[in-house]
C-alpha positions in Angstrom: -25.4 87.6 -10.3 -24.5 85.4 -13.5 -20.4 85.3 -12.4 -21.6 84.4 -8.6 -23.6 81.1 -9.6 -21.6 79.5 -12.1 -18.5 80.6 -10.1 -20.4 78.6 -7.2 -21.3 75.4 -9.7 -17.2 75.5 -10.7 -15.9 75.8 -7.0 -18.3 72.6 -5.6 -17.1 70.3 -8.8 -13.1 71.4 -8.0 -13.9 70.7 -4.6 -15.7 67.4 -5.3 -12.7 66.3 -7.4 -10.3 67.2 -4.8 -12.1 65.5 -1.8 -12.7 62.3 -3.9 -9.1 62.2 -4.7 -7.7 62.7 -0.9 -10.4 60.3 0.0 -8.8 57.8 -2.4 -5.1 58.8 -1.2 -6.2 58.1 2.1 -8.1 54.9 1.4 -5.1 53.6 -0.5 -2.8 54.5 2.8 -5.3 52.7 4.9 -5.6 50.2 2.7 -2.0 49.4 2.0 -0.8 49.9 5.5 -3.5 47.4 7.3 -2.7 44.9 4.4 1.0 44.7 5.7 -0.1 44.7 9.5 -2.8 41.9 8.8 -0.3 39.7 6.5 2.4 40.4 9.4 0.1 38.9 12.2 -0.9 36.3 10.0 2.9 35.1 9.3 3.6 35.9 13.2 0.3 33.5 14.3 1.4 31.1 11.9 5.2 31.0 13.1 3.8 31.1 16.5 1.1 27.9 16.3 4.2 26.0 14.3 6.4 26.9 17.1 4.1 25.6 19.7 3.3 22.8 17.7 7.5 21.4 17.5 7.8 22.1 20.9 4.7 20.0 22.5 5.8 17.6 20.0 8.9 17.2 21.7 7.4 17.1 24.8 5.3 14.4 24.0 8.6 12.8 22.4 10.6 13.3 25.7 7.6 11.4 27.6 7.5 8.2 25.1 11.3 7.9 24.9 11.2 7.6 28.7 8.5 5.1 28.5 10.7 2.9 26.4 13.5 3.3 28.6 11.2 1.7 31.6 10.5 -0.8 29.0 13.9 -2.2 29.3 13.9 -1.7 33.3 14.0 -5.6 35.0 11.1 -4.7 37.3 8.5 -3.6 34.2 9.8 -6.7 32.6 9.0 -9.0 35.5 6.1 -7.2 35.9 4.7 -7.5 32.0 4.7 -11.6 32.4 3.3 -12.4 35.7 0.9 -14.4 36.0 -0.7 -14.0 39.4 -0.2 -11.0 41.1 3.1 -10.3 42.8 3.4 -7.8 44.9 7.1 -7.9 45.1 7.4 -6.7 41.2 4.9 -4.6 42.1 6.1 -3.1 44.8 9.5 -2.8 42.3 7.9 -0.9 39.6 6.1 1.2 42.6 9.5 2.3 43.6 11.1 3.0 40.2 8.1 5.2 39.4 8.4 7.0 43.1 12.3 7.0 42.4 11.7 9.4 39.0 8.4 11.1 40.8 10.6 14.4 41.2 12.0 14.4 37.5 8.6 13.7 36.2 7.2 17.1 38.3 10.0 19.1 37.0 8.8 18.4 33.2 5.4 19.4 33.8 4.1 15.2 33.8 3.4 11.8 35.7 3.4 8.1 34.5 1.4 5.5 36.2 1.2 1.8 35.4 -1.1 -0.8 34.4 -1.5 -4.5 32.5 -4.6 -5.5 30.7 -5.4 -8.4 32.7 -4.6 -6.6 36.0 -7.0 -4.5 37.7 -4.5 -2.8 39.7 -3.1 0.5 39.0 0.5 1.4 40.0 1.1 5.3 40.4 4.4 7.0 41.8 2.6 7.8 45.1 0.3 5.2 45.5 -1.6 2.2 44.3 -5.5 1.9 43.2 -8.0 0.0 41.2 -8.9 0.8 37.4 -12.3 1.6 38.6 -11.6 3.8 41.2 -8.5 5.6 38.7 -11.0 6.0 35.8 -13.5 7.7 38.1 -10.6 9.7 39.5 -9.9 11.2 35.8 -13.8 11.7 35.3 -14.2 9.2 32.6 -17.5 8.2 31.8 -18.7 4.2 31.1 -19.0 5.0 27.5 -15.3 6.4 27.7 -14.4 3.5 29.6 -16.0 1.0 27.4 -13.9 2.9 24.6 -10.6 2.6 26.8 -11.0 -0.7 27.8 -11.5 -1.8 23.8 -8.2 -0.1 23.0 -6.2 -1.9 25.9 -7.6 -5.4 24.9 -7.6 -5.0 21.3 -4.1 -6.1 20.5 -3.8 -5.0 17.2 -3.6 -1.4 18.0 -0.3 0.2 19.6 -1.1 3.5 18.9 -1.5 5.9 21.8 -4.8 6.2 23.3 -6.1 10.0 23.9 -8.5 10.7 26.9 -11.1 13.1 26.5 -10.7 15.9 28.9 -13.2 15.9 31.9 -14.0 18.7 34.5 -12.9 16.1 37.4 -9.3 16.2 36.6 -9.1 19.6 35.1 -5.5 21.1 34.2 -3.8 17.3 32.8 -3.8 16.0 29.1 -3.9 12.1 29.9 -3.0 9.8 27.0 -2.5 5.6 27.1 0.1 4.1 25.8 0.2 0.1 25.4 3.9 -1.1 25.0 4.8 -4.7 23.8 8.1 -5.5 25.6 9.8 -8.1 23.1 10.3 -11.3 25.2 7.7 -10.6 27.4 4.2 -9.2 27.8 2.2 -6.2 27.5 2.0 -3.0 29.9 -0.3 0.2 29.9 1.2 3.7 30.6 -1.2 6.5 31.9 1.1 9.8 30.4 -0.8 13.1 32.3 0.5 15.7 31.0 0.0 19.2 32.8 -1.3 21.8 30.7 0.2 24.8 31.7 3.9 22.8 30.9 2.4 21.8 27.7 1.3 25.7 26.5 3.3 28.9 26.1 2.4 31.6 28.8 0.7 33.6 26.3 -0.2 33.4 22.8 0.6 36.1 19.7 -1.7 38.5 19.6 -3.4 37.3 22.6 -6.4 34.6 22.1 -6.5 31.2 23.5 -4.6 27.7 22.0 -5.7 24.2 22.7 -5.2 21.1 21.8 -8.3 18.9 19.8 -8.5 15.3 19.2 -11.1 14.1 16.8 -13.3 17.1 17.3 -13.1 17.4 20.6 -11.1 19.4 23.2 -8.4 17.5 25.0 -6.4 20.2 26.5 -6.4 24.3 26.6 -4.2 26.6 28.1 -5.8 28.4 31.6 -8.4 30.6 30.7 -9.9 29.4 27.3 -13.3 29.5 27.4 -15.3 26.6 25.5 -18.4 29.1 24.6 -16.6 32.3 23.8 -16.4 31.5 19.6 -18.7 33.3 17.8 -21.8 31.8 20.3 -21.7 28.4 18.2 -22.1 25.2 19.6 -18.3 24.3 20.8 -18.8 20.6 19.7 -20.0 21.8 16.0 -17.1 24.1 15.8 -14.5 21.4 17.1 -15.5 18.9 14.5 -15.3 21.3 11.8 -11.9 22.1 12.8 -11.2 18.2 13.1 -12.3 18.3 9.4 -9.6 20.9 8.1 -6.7 19.7 6.5 -3.5 18.7 8.6 -1.7 21.8 7.1 -1.9 25.0 8.6 -5.1 26.5 8.2 -7.3 28.9 9.0 -11.1 29.0 9.9 -12.7 32.5 9.7 -15.8 33.4 11.6 -18.0 36.6 12.3 -15.9 37.3 15.6 -13.2 35.2 15.6 -10.0 33.3 13.7 -9.1 29.8 14.4 -5.9 28.5 13.2 -4.9 25.1 13.7 -2.1 22.6 12.4 -1.8 18.7 12.7 0.4 17.2 15.4 4.0 15.5 13.6 3.3 12.8 16.4 0.0 11.9 16.5 -2.0 11.5 13.5 -5.5 12.8 14.8 -4.3 15.8 17.3 -4.1 19.4 16.2 -3.1 22.3 17.8 -5.7 25.2 17.7 -5.4 29.2 18.2 -8.8 31.1 18.8 -8.0 35.1 18.1 -10.8 37.6 18.3 -11.2 40.0 15.5 -11.0 42.9 17.6 -7.0 42.3 18.5 -6.7 42.9 14.4 -9.5 45.8 14.4 -7.8 47.4 17.4 -4.2 47.6 15.7 -5.8 48.7 12.6 -7.7 51.7 14.0 -4.0 53.7 14.8 -3.7 53.3 10.8 -6.8 54.4 10.5 -6.5 57.5 12.8 -3.4 58.2 10.6 -5.1 57.8 7.0 -7.7 60.4 9.0 -4.9 63.4 9.4 -3.3 62.4 5.7 -6.8 63.0 4.4 -7.9 66.2 6.4 -4.6 67.9 5.4 -4.6 67.2 1.9 -8.3 68.4 1.6 -7.5 71.7 3.3 -4.6 72.1 0.6 -6.5 70.6 -1.8 -9.9 72.9 -1.0 -7.5 76.1 -1.6 -6.3 74.9 -5.2 -9.3 74.3 -5.9 -10.6 77.8 -5.1 -7.4 79.4 -7.7 -8.0 76.9 -10.4 -12.0 78.0 -10.7 -11.2 81.4 -10.5 -8.5 81.0 -13.2 -10.8 78.4 -15.3 -13.9 81.2 -15.0 -11.5 83.6 -16.9 -11.9 82.4 -20.6 -16.0 81.8 -19.9 -16.2 85.5 -18.9 -14.2 86.6 -22.3 -16.4 84.3 -24.5 -19.5 86.1 -23.3 -17.9 89.2 -23.7 -17.3 87.9 -27.4 -20.7 86.7 -28.0 -21.9 90.1 -26.5 -20.3 92.1 -28.9 -21.4 90.1 -32.2 -25.0 90.7 -31.0 -26.1 87.3 -29.4 -29.4 87.4 -27.3 -28.7 87.6 -23.4 -30.4 85.1 -21.1 -30.8 84.7 -17.5 -27.2 83.5 -16.8 -23.9 83.2 -19.0 -24.1 79.7 -18.8 -27.7 79.5 -20.5 -26.3 82.3 -22.8 -23.0 80.4 -23.8 -25.4 77.0 -24.2 -28.0 79.0 -26.1 -25.2 80.2 -28.4 -23.5 76.8 -28.9 -26.9 75.3 -30.0 -27.6 77.7 -32.7 -23.7 77.0 -33.7 -24.3 73.3 -34.1 -27.6 73.5 -35.7 -25.7 76.0 -38.4 -23.1 72.8 -38.2 -25.7 70.5 -38.6 -27.4 72.0 -41.5 -23.3 72.4 -43.3 -23.2 68.6 -42.7 -26.7 67.3 -44.3 -25.4 69.6 -47.3 -22.2 67.6 -47.6 -23.7 64.1 -47.1 -26.0 65.0 -50.0 -23.2 65.0 -52.1 -21.5 61.6 -50.7 -18.7 60.2 -53.1 -15.4 62.1 -52.8 -14.5 64.7 -55.5 -11.7 62.3 -56.6 -13.7 59.4 -56.5 -16.7 61.1 -58.5 -14.1 62.0 -61.0 -12.4 58.7 -61.3 -16.1 57.0 -61.9 -17.3 59.6 -64.2 -13.8 59.4 -66.2 -13.9 55.8 -66.6 -17.8 55.5 -67.5 -16.8 58.0 -70.6 -19.2 61.1 -68.7 -16.4 63.8 -69.1 -15.1 65.8 -71.7 -11.7 65.8 -73.1 -11.1 69.3 -70.9 -12.6 67.8 -67.9 -10.6 64.9 -67.8 -7.1 67.1 -68.3 -8.2 69.0 -65.5 -9.1 66.4 -63.6 -5.6 64.7 -64.1 -3.9 67.6 -63.1 -6.2 68.6 -59.8 -5.8 65.1 -58.7 -2.1 64.3 -59.4 -3.1 61.4 -61.8 -1.3 62.8 -64.9 1.0 59.5 -65.0 -2.2 58.0 -66.5 -2.7 60.5 -69.5 -0.6 58.4 -71.9 -2.3 55.0 -71.4 -3.3 52.6 -68.9 -5.3 49.1 -68.3 -8.2 49.2 -66.4 -8.9 46.1 -64.0 -12.1 45.2 -62.3 -12.3 43.4 -59.2 -15.5 41.5 -58.3 -16.0 39.8 -54.6 -17.4 36.4 -54.9 -18.5 35.1 -51.5 -20.7 37.7 -50.5 -24.1 35.3 -49.1 -20.7 33.4 -46.5 -19.3 36.9 -45.8 -22.7 38.3 -44.8 -23.6 35.3 -42.3 -20.4 36.2 -39.9 -20.0 40.2 -40.6 -22.1 43.3 -40.8 -22.5 45.1 -43.7 -20.1 47.9 -42.8 -17.5 45.4 -41.9 -17.9 43.6 -45.4 -17.0 46.6 -47.1 -13.9 47.6 -44.4 -12.5 44.0 -45.6 -12.8 44.5 -48.9 -11.5 48.0 -49.0 -8.4 46.7 -47.1 -8.0 43.8 -49.2 -7.7 46.0 -52.6 -5.4 48.0 -51.0 -3.0 44.9 -49.8 -3.0 44.0 -54.2 -2.4 48.1 -55.1 0.8 47.8 -53.0 1.6 44.7 -54.5 1.2 46.0 -58.2 2.9 49.6 -57.4 6.4 47.3 -57.4 5.7 47.2 -61.4 4.1 50.1 -61.8 2.2 53.2 -60.5 -1.9 52.4 -60.2 -4.8 53.7 -58.4 -8.1 51.9 -57.1 -11.5 53.3 -56.3 -15.1 51.5 -55.7 -17.6 51.3 -58.2 -20.1 49.3 -55.9 -20.6 47.1 -52.7 -18.8 44.1 -54.4 -16.5 45.5 -57.7 -13.7 47.5 -57.2 -11.7 49.3 -60.4 -7.7 49.8 -60.4 -6.0 51.8 -62.9 -2.7 50.7 -63.7 0.0 52.9 -65.6 0.6 51.4 -68.9 2.5 47.9 -68.8 2.2 44.6 -70.4 -0.8 42.8 -69.4 1.5 39.5 -68.4 3.2 42.2 -66.0 0.5 43.4 -64.5 -1.2 39.8 -64.1 2.4 38.7 -62.2 2.3 41.7 -60.0 -1.1 41.2 -58.5 -1.3 36.9 -59.0 0.9 35.9 -55.6 -1.2 38.9 -53.3 -4.6 37.1 -54.6 -3.8 33.7 -54.1 -2.1 34.4 -50.8 -5.3 36.5 -49.6 -7.7 33.3 -51.1 -5.6 30.6 -49.0 -5.2 32.8 -45.8 -8.4 34.6 -45.4 -10.6 32.1 -47.2 -11.5 35.3 -49.6 -13.0 35.1 -53.0 -12.5 37.3 -55.7 -11.5 37.2 -59.5 -9.9 40.3 -61.1 -10.9 41.0 -64.8 -7.5 43.1 -66.9 -9.0 45.0 -69.8 -7.7 46.0 -73.2 -4.5 48.7 -73.0 -5.8 51.9 -73.5 -3.5 54.0 -75.4 -4.5 57.4 -74.0 -6.1 59.2 -70.9 -9.9 59.1 -73.2 -9.8 55.8 -74.1 -10.1 54.1 -70.6 -14.1 53.9 -71.3 -13.0 50.7 -74.0 -10.7 49.2 -71.2 -13.3 49.1 -68.9 -15.8 47.9 -70.7 -13.5 45.0 -72.1 -13.1 44.0 -68.4 -16.3 43.7 -67.6 -17.0 41.8 -70.9 -14.5 39.1 -69.0 -15.9 39.1 -65.9 -19.7 38.6 -67.3 -17.7 35.2 -69.1 -15.9 34.4 -66.0 -18.0 30.9 -65.8 -16.0 29.4 -68.8 -13.0 30.3 -66.9 -14.0 28.7 -63.4 -10.7 27.7 -62.5 -8.7 31.7 -62.8 -8.5 34.1 -60.5 -7.4 36.4 -63.3 -9.0 36.9 -66.4 -7.4 38.4 -69.4 -8.6 38.6 -73.0 -5.6 35.8 -74.4 -7.0 33.4 -71.8 -10.9 33.7 -73.0 -9.9 33.3 -76.5 -8.2 29.9 -75.4 -11.0 28.4 -73.0 -14.5 28.3 -74.6 -17.0 25.9 -73.2 -14.5 23.1 -73.6 -12.3 23.9 -71.2 -12.4 21.3 -67.5 -14.3 22.5 -64.5 -12.1 22.2 -61.4 -12.0 25.5 -59.5 -9.1 26.1 -57.1 -11.7 26.6 -54.3 -13.1 23.1 -54.6 -9.7 21.5 -54.8 -8.9 23.0 -51.8 -12.0 21.9 -50.1 -11.3 18.0 -51.4 -7.8 18.0 -50.1 -9.3 18.8 -46.6 -11.7 16.9 -46.3 -9.6 13.5 -47.8 -7.2 14.2 -44.6 -9.8 14.5 -42.2 -11.4 11.3 -43.4 -14.9 12.9 -44.3 -16.3 10.2 -46.9 -19.6 12.1 -47.4 -18.1 15.5 -48.0 -15.6 13.7 -50.5 -17.9 11.9 -52.6 -20.2 14.9 -52.9 -17.5 17.0 -54.4 -16.1 14.3 -56.6 -19.9 13.8 -58.2 -20.1 17.4 -58.6 -16.4 17.5 -60.5 -17.0 14.0 -62.4 -20.6 14.8 -63.9 -19.4 18.5 -65.5 -16.5 17.2 -66.9 -17.4 13.7 -67.7 -21.2 14.0 -68.6 -22.2 17.8 -68.9 -18.8 19.2 -71.1 -17.8 18.0 -74.0 -14.0 17.7 -73.3 -11.9 17.2 -76.4 -8.9 14.4 -76.1 -6.4 17.1 -74.6 -8.4 19.0 -72.0 -9.5 15.5 -70.6 -6.1 14.8 -70.2 -5.1 18.1 -68.3 -8.5 17.0 -66.3 -6.8 13.8 -65.4 -3.7 15.2 -64.5 -5.4 18.3 -62.3 -6.2 15.2 -60.0 -3.5 13.2 -60.1 -1.7 16.5 -58.5 -4.4 16.7 -56.5 -3.8 12.9 -55.1 0.1 13.8 -54.8 -0.4 16.8 -52.6 -2.5 14.7 -50.4 0.1 12.3 -50.0 2.6 15.0 -49.4 -0.1 16.2 -46.7 0.0 12.6 -45.4 4.1 12.2 -45.7 3.2 8.8 -47.8 3.6 7.7 -51.1 1.1 6.8 -53.6 2.6 2.8 -54.0 2.0 2.9 -49.9 -1.9 3.9 -50.2 -2.7 2.8 -53.5 -0.3 -0.3 -53.8 0.7 0.4 -57.6 3.7 0.9 -59.0 2.7 2.6 -62.1 1.7 6.6 -62.2 -1.8 7.2 -61.6 -2.0 9.6 -64.5 -1.1 6.6 -66.7 -3.7 4.3 -65.2 -6.6 6.7 -65.6 -5.7 7.1 -69.3 -6.4 3.4 -69.9 -9.5 3.8 -68.7 -11.8 3.1 -72.2 -15.0 4.9 -71.3 -16.0 7.9 -69.2 -17.8 5.3 -66.9 -14.6 3.2 -66.3 -13.0 6.6 -65.9 -15.3 8.0 -63.1 -15.3 4.8 -61.3 -11.7 4.7 -61.0 -11.1 8.3 -60.0 -13.8 7.4 -57.3 -12.3 4.2 -56.2 -8.8 6.2 -55.9 -9.8 8.5 -53.5 -11.9 5.7 -51.2 -8.9 4.2 -51.2 -6.9 6.8 -49.9 -9.9 7.6 -47.5 -9.8 3.9 -45.9 -6.2 4.1 -45.6 -6.5 7.4 -43.6 -9.2 6.4 -41.4 -7.1 2.9 -40.5 -4.3 5.1 -39.7 -6.3 7.0 -37.4 -7.7 4.3 -35.5 -4.0 2.7 -34.9 -3.0 6.0 -33.6 -6.1 6.6 -31.3 -5.3 3.0 -30.1 -1.8 3.5 -29.5 -2.5 7.1 -27.5 -5.0 5.1 -25.3 -1.9 2.9 -24.5 0.2 5.6 -23.4 -2.4 7.5 -21.5 -2.5 4.2 -19.5 0.9 4.1 -18.9 1.0 7.9 -18.3 -1.5 6.7 -15.5 0.5 3.9 -14.3 3.6 6.3 -13.5 1.8 9.3 -12.6 -1.2 8.3 -10.2 0.9 9.2 -7.1 0.4 13.0 -8.3 -2.7 15.1 -8.1 -3.7 14.2 -11.4 -6.5 15.3 -13.5 -8.3 15.1 -16.9 -6.7 18.2 -18.1 -3.1 17.3 -17.4 -3.3 14.2 -19.4 -4.9 16.1 -22.2 -2.4 18.8 -22.2 0.6 16.0 -21.6 -0.7 14.6 -24.9 -1.7 18.0 -27.0 -5.5 17.0 -27.3 -8.5 18.7 -26.1 -10.0 17.2 -22.5 -13.4 16.0 -24.7 -11.5 14.2 -27.0 -9.2 12.6 -24.6 -12.2 11.7 -22.2 -14.2 10.1 -25.6 -10.7 8.5 -26.5 -10.2 7.2 -22.9 -13.8 5.5 -22.8 -13.6 4.0 -26.2 -10.6 2.3 -25.9 -10.1 1.5 -22.1 -14.0 1.0 -21.5 -14.4 3.0 -18.3 -13.8 6.8 -17.7 -10.5 8.3 -16.4 -11.8 8.9 -13.1 -13.3 6.0 -12.1 -9.7 4.0 -13.9 -7.6 6.5 -12.0 -9.1 6.2 -8.7 -9.9 2.6 -9.0 -5.7 2.2 -9.6 -4.9 3.9 -6.7 -7.1 1.7 -4.3 -5.0 -1.3 -6.0 -1.9 0.5 -5.5 -2.9 1.2 -1.5 -4.0 -2.2 -1.2 -0.3 -3.0 -1.8 1.3 -0.3 0.1 -1.1 -1.7 3.2 -0.1 -5.7 2.4 3.6 -4.6 2.5 3.2 -2.3 5.6 0.0 -2.3 7.7 1.6 -0.1 10.2 1.6 3.3 7.9 -0.6 5.7 9.1 -3.9 6.5 6.9 -3.3 9.8 6.0 0.8 8.5 4.8 -1.2 5.9 2.5 -3.2 8.4 0.7 -0.2 10.9 0.1 1.4 7.8 -1.8 -1.1 7.3 -3.9 -1.9 11.2 -4.9 -4.6 11.8 -2.6 -4.3 15.4 -0.5 -6.7 14.6 1.2 -7.4 11.8 4.0 -11.4 11.6 3.9 -11.6 11.6 0.3 -8.8 8.8 0.1 -11.1 7.0 2.8 -14.3 7.1 0.8 -12.6 6.4 -2.4 -10.7 3.2 -0.9 -14.3 2.0 0.6 -16.2 2.9 -2.6 -14.0 0.5 -4.8 -12.4 -2.1 -1.8 -16.1 -2.3 -0.1 -14.4 -1.6 3.1 -12.4 1.5 5.1 -8.4 1.1 4.8 -8.0 0.1 8.8 -11.0 -2.2 8.3 -8.7 -3.7 5.1 -6.0 -3.3 7.4 -7.5 -5.5 10.1 -8.6 -8.2 8.1 -4.4 -9.2 6.9 -3.1 -11.8 8.1 -0.7 -11.2 10.6 2.3 -13.6 12.6 0.9 -13.5 16.0 3.8 -12.3 18.4 
């Protein structure tokens, strides 16, 4: 029973894994194939719509070319300039249209002619008045008024597309006003047969049509204005009209609407409405194949799961037999039996771990500490040196004690465990450098102090071996530590003396505050008469001067000058060394600024010599403060000049690149600045924000373009000044010019024809 119960559990797990895996494989197969099919369908639809646009645009172009030929005919030219209605000229125009009637129908369109000031419309097969003509076209009074406004407006020469009406079904009608050079104006009405314009069938099914200004003006036979997801047709078409003129796709719940703008007419868009069921039908076959794959893999996988479960059970059965042989307590089934036995083993392990954790220090580390503290007999020392491979130190060594000083700063950024790990790695880096000179062994004393045993070598050699590492660590990682080198121990039994000597050096390190490595020789040379100027203070002073931070610089100077000129009694030699250290700091600042002291301070003599001329501590303090303030002033002046120069370069960059899709981030990247600082700098020196200045400059350039060539389309002008969307350009132009681009073009003075 136990076997069957656990075996069933194991089998169910393997079956679940197999079914999940096969489902994932089948799902990936379905996803990849459906993705490929969808991508192919999308590409086919895009190619179809672009080809349809080119073909219809070509048909439009052919019809308008024929109109230009009519402009050159004597009949039309005479008709365009007659003051009174001349039926002779009208008959000649009528005959000319009639001669081309068959050709018009062969190409799927017809042409009617009228004049702006005449009520008569000449058709290829008859003549009629405009009211009756408009009535047959099914135009409403409002639409007739819009058409008359177009006819009477002599500035509007673009084609006027008439709305589609139920009375004049099957045609797309355009009105084209023509000014014949040297003659008058005529109006052509070109009616295109929708069956001639559109292909017989769209790719993937669906419907195709033409949208103008948010209205459906032509459609393929059978298209329904209300089949697009049940939405209001006018709202949907208006949304299509607001989409970009490049190829675009609008996805609805039941349909996909592809659109692209005409290359001939700025407001016309060609639309392809495809039901989503078309895509779903193509994906159904892929889904069936995926299900067959899933079924086949599942059958094979389940058989393999059965074999794997049976094989996996064998070691469990053997393990149960072993535990039974050892007298384990039998439970309800073998799984519970194994769990209870494993629990008893884990409890035994936890007890052992507690015993080991009671003695946390490794045995080697404990030996080193006891040895250094003088707690071991000579026999124990010899035994430990041999056991732990430390025989190199039996003839003598020096003890170096390291202490980390920036405990408060580190605790604000890292956890205690991270701080200890960083310190261990730091000592390890120093040990690697020291090993190039002599054998060494390091270990922890407590959280902030570490000890290192260095094989018997000269103190100076030990100092040289670790100095470069300590200085590099302090400079790169801002880790402050001090090392004290104790007296050399002549044998392994005098290590305690060397250790205590190192501790004494650490206790008196404040007298040697500018040193990172302390030795007994330096302690004898420098007492309380040594000057105070630690390396970390010098680094901070240099950084603050270069950044132009006056408050921080004066705070450091005040601390250093009070320590050395008031609180300490420096002799003349030590005072000279202090002045030389400050002079060296000034030289380092000049090097980083890439300038000379003569350029910044305006003096030819040495700064060190100038400081020596001061007759009192007060004069010396003032002279040092004035020197650093002069450097700060020069740094801030140069910073302001650089900012002004960058601002001028920003203006030039905008003037040269306004016709691109330009952003604040682009300009910040160009000048290697952050976006926030670029915005602050631009507003400070230019007086307005980046976006307003760029848009205002684009409007200014658009005005210049309109003045030079008022016939350009609005979307063309928008592209020439860096605006990707026409609506955005119109809003921007109206904001800064007070009128729309079209109204501005109308207000320009034009020569009368």
